[in-house]
C-alpha positions in Angstrom: 3.2 -31.2 -36.8 4.5 -29.3 -39.4 3.6 -28.9 -43.3 5.9 -28.9 -46.2 5.3 -28.9 -50.1 5.1 -32.9 -50.7 5.8 -34.2 -47.1 3.9 -34.9 -44.0 6.5 -34.4 -40.9 5.8 -35.6 -37.6 8.6 -34.4 -35.2 9.7 -36.7 -32.1 7.6 -39.6 -33.6 8.0 -42.4 -36.7 5.7 -42.5 -39.4 5.9 -45.6 -42.2 6.8 -44.7 -45.7 4.8 -45.4 -48.6 4.2 -49.0 -49.4 5.7 -48.4 -53.0 8.6 -47.2 -51.3 9.3 -50.5 -49.7 8.1 -52.3 -47.2 11.2 -51.9 -44.9 11.5 -48.4 -44.4 10.6 -46.7 -41.6 11.4 -42.9 -42.3 9.0 -39.9 -42.8 11.4 -38.6 -45.1 14.5 -37.9 -46.5 17.2 -35.9 -44.1 18.4 -32.7 -44.9 22.0 -32.3 -46.1 23.6 -31.2 -43.1 22.2 -34.7 -41.3 22.6 -36.6 -44.0 25.2 -38.6 -42.0 22.4 -40.0 -40.0 20.4 -41.5 -42.4 19.3 -45.1 -42.2 17.0 -47.4 -39.8 20.0 -47.8 -37.6 20.7 -44.1 -36.9 17.3 -43.1 -35.6 18.1 -43.6 -31.7 21.1 -40.9 -32.4 18.6 -38.4 -32.3 14.8 -40.0 -31.3 16.3 -41.5 -28.0 13.4 -43.7 -26.0 12.0 -41.8 -23.2 10.9 -38.0 -22.9 10.0 -36.3 -25.8 12.4 -33.8 -24.4 15.0 -36.4 -25.0 15.8 -35.6 -28.3 16.8 -32.1 -27.3 19.5 -33.5 -25.5 20.6 -35.5 -28.5 20.7 -32.4 -30.6 22.9 -30.6 -28.0 25.1 -33.5 -28.3 26.2 -32.4 -31.6 25.5 -29.0 -31.3 27.7 -27.9 -28.7 28.1 -24.4 -29.5 24.2 -24.1 -28.8 25.1 -25.9 -25.3 27.9 -23.8 -24.2 25.6 -20.5 -25.3 22.7 -21.4 -23.3 24.7 -22.2 -20.3 26.6 -18.6 -20.6 23.2 -17.3 -21.0 24.1 -15.7 -24.4 22.9 -15.1 -27.8 19.2 -15.7 -29.3 19.0 -19.4 -28.3 19.7 -18.3 -24.5 17.2 -15.7 -24.5 14.6 -17.2 -26.5 14.9 -20.5 -26.6 11.9 -22.0 -24.9 10.6 -24.9 -26.7 11.9 -28.0 -28.1 14.5 -27.5 -30.8 12.0 -29.6 -33.2 9.5 -27.1 -33.1 11.7 -24.6 -34.6 14.2 -26.9 -37.1 12.3 -29.8 -38.0 13.7 -32.2 -40.4 12.7 -35.4 -42.7 11.7 -32.6 -45.5 14.0 -33.6 -47.9 17.6 -33.1 -48.9 17.0 -29.5 -49.8 15.0 -28.3 -46.6 16.6 -25.6 -44.9 16.7 -26.0 -41.3 16.9 -22.4 -40.5 14.0 -20.7 -42.2 15.1 -17.6 -43.2 12.9 -16.0 -45.9 13.8 -13.6 -48.5 13.4 -10.4 -46.2 13.8 -12.0 -42.7 17.3 -11.2 -42.4 16.8 -7.6 -43.0 14.0 -7.4 -40.5 15.2 -9.2 -37.8 15.5 -7.7 -34.4 19.4 -8.2 -33.1 18.3 -7.1 -30.1 17.0 -10.3 -29.4 20.5 -11.8 -29.3 21.4 -9.5 -26.6 23.5 -7.1 -28.8 21.5 -3.9 -30.1 23.1 -2.7 -33.7 23.4 1.3 -32.8 25.4 3.6 -35.1 27.6 2.5 -37.8 26.5 -1.0 -36.5 22.9 -0.4 -37.7 23.9 0.4 -41.4 25.8 -2.8 -41.6 25.0 -5.7 -43.7 24.9 -9.1 -41.7 27.6 -10.7 -43.8 30.0 -7.9 -43.3 30.0 -9.2 -39.7 29.1 -12.7 -39.7 31.9 -14.4 -41.8 34.4 -16.6 -41.0 37.3 -14.1 -40.6 35.4 -12.8 -37.2 34.2 -16.3 -35.7 37.0 -16.0 -33.0 35.0 -17.0 -29.9 34.7 -20.1 -28.1 31.0 -21.1 -29.6 32.9 -21.1 -33.2 35.0 -23.7 -32.0 32.8 -26.0 -30.7 30.6 -25.7 -33.7 30.4 -28.5 -36.4 33.0 -28.0 -39.3 31.2 -26.9 -42.5 28.0 -26.0 -40.8 27.0 -22.9 -42.6 24.3 -22.2 -40.1 27.0 -22.4 -37.5 28.3 -19.0 -39.1 25.7 -16.5 -37.3 27.4 -17.5 -33.8 31.1 -17.5 -32.6 31.2 -13.4 -32.7 32.8 -11.8 -29.3 31.3 -8.1 -28.4 34.5 -6.9 -27.8 36.2 -4.1 -30.5 39.2 -5.9 -31.1 37.3 -9.1 -32.0 36.7 -7.6 -35.6 38.2 -4.0 -35.9 42.3 -3.5 -36.0 43.7 -2.1 -32.9 45.5 0.9 -34.1 47.0 1.8 -31.2 48.5 -1.2 -30.5 51.9 -0.1 -30.6 51.2 2.3 -27.8 51.7 0.3 -24.5 50.4 3.6 -22.4 47.2 3.1 -24.1 44.7 0.8 -21.9 41.3 0.6 -21.5 38.5 -0.3 -23.4 37.8 1.3 -26.9 34.8 2.6 -25.6 36.2 4.8 -23.4 37.2 7.3 -26.1 35.1 5.7 -29.1 31.6 5.4 -29.9 29.5 3.4 -32.5 29.0 6.3 -34.8 32.5 6.3 -36.1 35.8 6.2 -35.0 36.8 9.6 -35.4 36.7 12.0 -33.5 36.9 10.1 -30.5 33.9 12.3 -28.6 34.2 10.4 -25.6 37.8 11.7 -24.9 38.0 14.5 -22.6 41.5 16.3 -22.4 40.5 17.7 -19.4 41.1 14.6 -17.5 44.4 13.8 -18.4 47.3 15.7 -16.6 47.6 18.5 -19.3 44.2 20.1 -20.1 43.8 22.1 -23.2 43.2 25.5 -22.6 43.8 29.0 -24.6 44.9 28.2 -28.1 46.0 24.5 -27.4 42.3 23.9 -27.7 41.8 24.5 -31.3 45.2 22.5 -32.2 44.3 19.1 -33.8 45.4 16.2 -32.2 47.9 15.1 -34.6 50.1 18.6 -34.4 51.3 16.9 -30.7 50.7 13.3 -30.7 52.8 12.4 -33.9 54.2 8.8 -34.3 57.1 8.8 -31.9 58.5 5.1 -33.1 58.5 6.5 -36.6 56.8 3.4 -38.1 55.2 3.3 -41.5 53.1 0.2 -42.4 54.0 -1.6 -45.7 52.2 0.2 -48.9 51.1 3.6 -46.3 52.6 6.8 -46.6 50.9 7.9 -43.6 52.4 7.9 -40.3 50.0 6.6 -37.4 49.5 9.3 -34.7 50.8 7.5 -31.2 48.4 9.6 -28.7 50.6 9.1 -25.7 51.9 11.9 -23.6 54.5 14.2 -25.3 57.9 13.8 -24.1 58.1 16.8 -22.4 55.3 19.2 -20.1 57.2 22.1 -21.1 56.3 24.5 -23.9 60.1 23.8 -25.3 58.9 20.2 -25.8 56.8 21.6 -28.8 57.4 25.0 -29.1 61.0 26.9 -30.2 62.5 28.9 -27.6 62.6 32.4 -29.2 65.0 33.3 -26.2 67.4 30.6 -26.7 67.1 29.5 -23.4 68.6 32.7 -21.4 65.3 33.3 -19.8 65.0 29.6 -18.5 63.1 26.6 -19.5 60.1 27.3 -18.0 57.9 29.3 -20.5 54.8 29.5 -18.4 56.7 31.7 -15.7 56.0 34.7 -18.1 53.6 33.2 -20.9 50.1 32.0 -21.1 48.4 29.4 -23.4 46.0 32.2 -24.8 48.8 34.0 -26.8 52.4 34.3 -27.0 52.3 38.2 -26.6 50.0 38.0 -23.8 52.6 38.4 -20.7 51.1 36.5 -17.2 50.6 39.5 -14.9 53.7 39.4 -12.2 55.2 36.3 -13.7 58.1 37.5 -15.7 61.2 37.8 -13.8 63.5 40.9 -15.6 66.8 39.8 -13.2 66.7 36.5 -15.7 67.5 38.6 -18.5 70.9 40.4 -19.6 69.6 43.2 -18.1 68.3 43.4 -14.7 65.9 45.6 -13.4 67.1 47.5 -10.3 66.4 51.2 -8.8 64.0 53.3 -10.7 64.0 51.0 -13.4 61.4 48.5 -11.3 58.6 51.4 -11.7 58.9 51.7 -15.5 56.1 50.3 -17.4 57.5 47.6 -19.7 55.7 49.4 -23.0 58.1 52.4 -22.1 61.4 50.5 -23.3 59.9 48.0 -25.2 57.1 49.8 -27.6 58.0 51.7 -30.5 55.6 53.1 -33.2 53.1 49.9 -32.2 56.1 47.5 -32.7 57.7 45.1 -30.2 61.3 45.8 -29.6 64.4 45.1 -27.5 66.5 48.4 -26.8 70.1 48.2 -26.4 71.3 48.8 -23.1 75.1 48.8 -23.0 75.1 52.5 -22.3 72.6 54.9 -20.6 72.7 57.4 -23.5 71.2 54.4 -25.4 67.8 55.4 -23.9 68.5 58.7 -21.9 69.6 61.9 -22.5 73.0 63.2 -21.8 72.5 65.9 -19.6 76.0 66.7 -19.8 75.9 67.2 -23.4 79.1 65.2 -23.2 81.1 67.4 -21.3 81.9 64.6 -18.5 85.1 63.5 -19.3 87.5 61.1 -17.6 91.0 61.1 -18.6 90.0 63.2 -20.8 87.5 60.6 -22.6 83.1 61.2 -22.3 82.1 58.9 -19.9 78.8 57.0 -19.7 76.3 57.9 -16.9 77.2 55.2 -15.2 80.7 56.5 -14.5 78.8 58.6 -11.8 75.3 57.7 -11.2 73.4 54.6 -10.5 69.6 53.4 -11.5 68.8 54.5 -8.1 68.5 58.1 -8.9 70.3 60.7 -11.3 70.8 63.4 -8.5 72.7 60.7 -6.2 76.6 61.0 -8.0 78.5 57.5 -7.3 81.6 59.6 -8.6 84.1 57.9 -5.9 87.1 58.9 -4.1 89.4 56.3 -6.5 88.0 57.8 -9.4 89.4 61.1 -8.6 92.8 59.8 -7.8 92.8 60.1 -4.5 93.0 56.5 -3.2 93.0 52.8 -4.3 90.9 49.9 -3.1 94.2 47.9 -2.1 95.2 51.0 0.2 92.5 49.8 2.3 91.4 46.5 1.5 93.0 43.1 1.9 93.2 41.6 -2.1 90.2 38.8 -1.4 91.8 37.1 -4.7 95.3 36.3 -3.6 97.9 37.2 -6.5 95.5 35.9 -9.3 94.8 39.6 -10.8 98.4 40.7 -10.2 99.4 40.0 -13.8 96.3 41.4 -15.5 97.0 44.9 -16.4 94.2 47.5 -16.1 91.6 44.7 -15.8 93.2 43.8 -12.6 91.5 46.8 -10.6 88.9 46.2 -8.1 86.4 48.9 -9.7 87.0 46.7 -13.1 84.1 44.0 -11.2 83.0 45.7 -7.6 81.5 49.0 -7.0 81.7 51.2 -3.5 78.4 50.7 -2.6 78.6 46.7 -1.8 81.8 43.9 -2.2 79.3 41.1 -3.3 77.4 42.7 -5.9 80.2 42.0 -8.9 79.6 44.3 -12.2 81.3 41.8 -13.8 78.4 41.2 -16.3 77.6 38.0 -18.8 78.5 39.5 -21.7 82.1 40.3 -20.5 82.8 36.3 -20.3 83.3 36.1 -23.8 86.5 37.9 -23.6 87.6 34.8 -21.7 87.3 32.3 -24.6 84.1 31.0 -23.3 81.1 32.9 -23.7 78.0 32.4 -21.3 75.0 31.6 -23.9 71.5 30.2 -23.1 71.7 27.7 -19.8 75.0 28.5 -19.0 74.3 32.1 -18.9 71.7 31.0 -16.2 74.6 29.3 -13.8 76.0 31.1 -10.7 79.4 32.3 -11.1 80.5 30.3 -7.8 79.5 26.9 -9.6 82.5 27.1 -11.7 84.8 28.9 -10.2 83.7 28.8 -6.5 86.2 26.2 -4.2 82.6 24.4 -3.7 81.8 23.6 -7.1 79.0 21.0 -6.7 79.3 18.2 -9.3 82.8 19.1 -10.2 86.4 18.2 -9.2 88.0 20.0 -6.8 90.8 22.6 -7.7 94.5 21.3 -8.0 95.9 24.5 -8.2 98.8 24.9 -5.3 98.4 29.0 -5.7 96.2 31.0 -2.8 92.7 31.6 -3.7 92.5 34.7 -1.2 89.6 34.9 1.3 87.3 34.7 -1.7 87.9 31.4 -2.2 87.6 32.1 -6.4 89.5 30.7 -9.3 89.3 32.7 -12.4 91.4 30.7 -14.5 89.9 27.2 -14.8 92.3 26.3 -17.8 90.5 24.3 -20.2 87.1 25.8 -21.9 86.1 22.3 -23.7 82.7 21.1 -22.7 84.7 17.8 -21.4 86.4 19.6 -18.5 82.9 19.9 -16.8 80.8 17.5 -18.4 80.6 14.0 -19.1 81.2 12.6 -22.5 78.6 10.0 -23.0 80.1 9.5 -26.6 84.0 8.6 -24.9 86.0 11.2 -27.0 84.6 9.8 -30.3 83.8 13.1 -31.8 86.2 15.7 -31.3 84.2 18.8 -30.4 80.8 18.9 -28.3 79.6 21.8 -30.2 79.3 20.0 -33.7 76.2 18.5 -32.5 75.3 20.4 -29.4 74.4 24.3 -28.1 74.7 25.2 -25.0 70.7 25.7 -24.9 70.9 22.5 -23.8 72.2 18.7 -24.6 68.6 17.3 -26.3 68.2 18.3 -28.8 71.1 17.9 -31.1 71.7 19.9 -34.4 72.3 16.9 -36.4 70.3 17.2 -39.4 69.9 15.1 -42.7 72.6 16.7 -44.1 75.2 16.1 -41.3 74.1 12.6 -40.9 74.6 11.6 -44.8 78.7 12.8 -43.8 78.6 10.2 -41.3 78.1 7.6 -43.7 74.1 6.5 -44.0 72.2 9.3 -45.7 68.2 9.4 -44.2 66.2 9.3 -47.7 62.5 8.1 -48.0 60.7 6.2 -45.2 64.2 6.5 -43.0 63.5 9.9 -42.5 60.6 9.2 -40.5 62.6 7.1 -37.9 63.6 8.5 -34.3 67.4 8.5 -33.7 66.7 5.5 -30.2 65.2 3.1 -33.1 68.6 2.4 -34.8 71.2 3.9 -31.8 70.7 2.0 -28.7 70.7 3.9 -25.4 69.2 7.3 -26.4 65.7 6.3 -24.9 67.1 4.9 -21.8 66.6 6.9 -18.8 69.3 9.3 -17.9 70.9 9.6 -21.3 71.7 13.0 -21.8 74.7 16.0 -20.1 75.7 15.3 -17.0 78.5 16.9 -14.8 82.0 15.1 -14.3 81.1 14.6 -10.6 77.3 14.0 -10.4 75.9 10.8 -8.8 73.9 9.7 -12.1 76.1 9.2 -15.0 74.3 9.5 -18.7 73.8 6.4 -20.1 76.7 5.6 -22.8 75.9 6.8 -26.6 78.3 5.1 -28.7 76.2 5.6 -32.0 78.4 2.8 -33.6 76.3 0.4 -35.9 77.6 -1.9 -38.3 73.9 -2.0 -39.9 74.0 -0.5 -43.3 72.5 -3.2 -45.1 68.6 -3.5 -45.3 68.9 -7.0 -43.8 70.6 -5.6 -41.0 67.3 -4.2 -39.5 64.6 -5.7 -41.8 63.3 -9.2 -41.7 63.5 -10.9 -45.3 59.6 -11.2 -46.2 61.2 -13.4 -49.0 62.1 -16.5 -46.9 65.7 -16.1 -48.2 64.8 -16.7 -52.1 67.3 -14.2 -53.0 69.9 -15.1 -50.7 72.2 -16.5 -53.2 72.1 -13.5 -55.1 75.6 -11.7 -54.6 75.1 -8.5 -56.6 73.3 -5.7 -55.3 70.6 -6.4 -52.6 67.0 -5.4 -51.5 67.9 -2.3 -53.0 68.3 -4.0 -56.9 64.2 -4.3 -56.4 63.1 -1.6 -53.4 63.4 1.9 -52.5 63.8 3.7 -49.5 60.2 5.3 -49.7 58.2 2.0 -49.4 58.7 -1.5 -49.5 55.6 -1.9 -51.8 55.7 -1.8 -54.5 58.8 -2.8 -56.0 59.5 0.2 -57.6 63.2 -0.6 -59.0 62.4 -4.1 -60.0 62.0 -4.4 -64.5 60.5 -8.0 -65.2 62.2 -7.7 -68.6 65.9 -7.0 -67.2 65.7 -8.3 -64.0 64.4 -12.1 -64.8 64.8 -14.6 -67.4 61.5 -14.5 -68.3 60.2 -11.2 -70.1 56.9 -10.3 -69.9 55.4 -9.8 -73.4 52.0 -9.7 -74.9 49.2 -11.4 -72.8 51.6 -11.9 -69.8 52.2 -8.0 -69.2 48.3 -7.9 -68.1 48.8 -10.9 -65.9 48.5 -10.3 -62.2 51.8 -11.3 -60.2 50.1 -14.2 -58.3 48.9 -15.6 -61.3 52.4 -17.2 -61.6 54.2 -16.8 -58.5 51.8 -18.5 -55.8 51.6 -17.7 -52.2 53.1 -20.8 -50.1 54.1 -21.3 -46.9 57.8 -21.9 -45.8 59.4 -24.0 -43.4 58.3 -21.9 -40.2 54.9 -21.7 -41.2 54.9 -18.3 -42.6 53.3 -17.0 -45.8 55.2 -15.8 -48.6 55.2 -15.3 -52.6 57.1 -17.8 -54.4 59.5 -15.8 -57.0 61.8 -18.4 -57.3 62.2 -21.3 -58.7 59.2 -20.8 -61.3 59.3 -22.9 -64.5 59.0 -20.7 -67.5 58.0 -23.6 -69.7 54.2 -23.3 -71.3 52.7 -26.1 -70.0 53.7 -25.3 -66.1 51.0 -22.6 -66.6 48.9 -23.9 -69.5 48.6 -27.9 -69.3 47.5 -29.1 -72.4 43.8 -30.3 -73.1 42.9 -33.7 -72.8 41.4 -35.4 -76.0 37.6 -36.8 -75.7 37.4 -40.2 -76.1 36.3 -41.7 -79.4 32.6 -42.2 -80.1 31.1 -45.9 -80.3 31.1 -46.8 -83.9 33.0 -43.9 -85.2 
């Protein structure tokens, strides 16, 4: 039995009301407002079935199915602590305004949330009750079973997953899987204290450990939320595991694409012991140069330098004081000496004019060099120390209309001039190649003579957009894009190329040799999407479809959709905002409605300009009697 002001309530039993209230009544008092539909003598057995005292609990759960479901799932306060009958904590017949849940003024603040099976820790411990217990977050099955309109039911229906209350900021990154708690804790969203980069495929060591996450993990989609200016970081692996994916190559591809062969993450100027291969440069180290310390050539007054190397005299003093001449011209050291040692002269008999190579050796190149005056001599490319070690250096290739730069400099001569030519068409010339099986004059020096054109000859010159450093990235910048008929301004600058040009993000997109087994994806880059509606959905639901003059740009700029910076209500609408109207919020006159497909939109037209459409006339009061 529990006493309340002015009422005596006997739970589970019926008491006769006061006779002055009517001898026919058999209720101990009025029901509370949530149960008022059960008032009346004919409804008693709906809550008080005949049988044991516990039978009433079953009647309670017939209506409050959400409580029964929680008990079955062993979740929440009722499943953990409800060991007595329902009426022992929630009595009724105490009046219409009686609160069935006995919260006191400060009991909410003192409530131990651990009793529900969900401990409030971190930032959750500081949150107010109604910050979480509100209708928007009631997404669980218990909320669907709760009686409609029951305010007490607002305490149930919440789920324990982070996404049930918090926005999933990584939702556009399908590669990010797992639970939020794998990286984050309840103290704060950032930083992600549980995330360990060392467990990924790219541990952060050296100077990488001090770099902020967004420097590497920028948004790959380039999308910007309406009303926001910040691009959401995309915490997925960068496109390339090589240094060149983030860092500019100061060597312009001349030394290959794997920076880690020579450099370490503790600093760019720190060289990996034994990692640097000088043979990949334009000046391979041979002979006695192999034993020279790097600083002897690459340091000058404490500064790093790249010394000239076209002549020996650029580094070495001329021991002959310019007296060593050939054909009355001062010769460089290399005319008589090699890098194996200065004292061993390489001044050959052919230089003495006593013999020519052709006098003893068969012409290995057929008659290809017969028409080249001077340059066709054997010694222009070969030394007597070895035939196969050609003296034809990369820099000389520029004399024949195709400078070998960047990645071309690393290609072996036979890859283009040899009879095998993997990935390239076979030679069609009829002249004899000689025993060397090498063709010097290949004809066209255009890119498409060796590489597949993924653009299908849409552009005249490959070098307008690409360099020899690599097919990716192209050199098309904002200025170049504007010349193509569509200037990238505002939020469009953040869009990656693949967002508009299909095929760029497909595997295999890039340069490939004509005879390669895998052909690159076709990249035509044609698009008819030059209007806003071609790419963006109409948030106005076609309200302005009949408007012929201008388009979206009449009201909106390219920096952001909101606010409509170009819209002027006095000039662009038939109703000028004057006086008090200038301070009224848009939503007061332009209501939010649901269109035919169920989407919410703000109605801009038609809106009546008449005063009475927003300000209805007041109804006059009825006349008083006797007036």
